[in-house]
C-alpha positions as CSV (number, residue, x, y, z in Angstrom):
1,M,-25.0,-1.3,-1.8
2,A,-23.1,-4.3,-3.1
3,K,-19.4,-4.6,-2.9
4,K,-17.8,-6.5,-5.7
5,S,-14.6,-8.5,-6.4
6,I,-13.2,-10.0,-9.7
7,A,-10.5,-12.4,-10.1
8,T,-9.2,-13.6,-13.6
9,L,-8.9,-17.4,-14.1
10,Q,-7.1,-19.1,-17.0
11,T,-7.7,-22.6,-17.9
12,G,-6.1,-23.9,-21.0
13,S,-7.3,-21.8,-23.9
14,K,-10.5,-20.4,-22.0
15,K,-10.1,-17.2,-19.9
16,L,-12.7,-17.1,-17.2
17,T,-13.6,-14.7,-14.5
18,K,-14.7,-15.4,-10.9
19,A,-16.9,-12.5,-9.7
20,I,-18.0,-12.1,-6.1
21,K,-20.8,-9.8,-5.0
22,M,-21.8,-8.9,-1.5
23,V,-25.5,-8.2,-1.3
24,K,-27.5,-6.9,1.7
25,K,-30.6,-8.9,2.6
26,N,-33.9,-7.1,2.4
27,G,-35.4,-8.1,5.7
28,S,-32.3,-7.8,8.0
29,N,-28.9,-6.1,8.5
30,S,-26.9,-9.2,7.2
31,Y,-25.1,-9.7,4.0
32,S,-24.7,-12.6,1.7
33,F,-22.1,-13.6,-0.9
34,V,-23.0,-14.5,-4.4
35,E,-20.3,-15.8,-6.7
36,T,-20.1,-17.2,-10.2
37,I,-17.4,-18.0,-12.8
38,I,-18.2,-16.3,-16.2
39,A,-16.5,-14.9,-19.3
40,P,-14.8,-11.5,-18.6
41,S,-17.2,-9.8,-21.1
42,L,-20.3,-10.6,-19.0
43,A,-18.8,-9.6,-15.6
44,N,-19.9,-6.0,-15.5
45,D,-23.5,-7.1,-16.7
46,W,-23.7,-9.6,-13.9
47,L,-22.3,-7.3,-11.2
48,G,-24.8,-4.6,-12.2
49,K,-27.9,-6.7,-11.6
50,Q,-29.5,-6.5,-8.1
């Protein structure tokens, strides 16, 4: 199960979102963090991917 976090960033006229997802690695009990800066309308789609 992945935990997620979203922060909204505003730079000039563009509104961006920094999304961070915690993903469990398949072969072990450890987790890794994957983060990206995308448009707010695409955040739910990106977080829904495995």
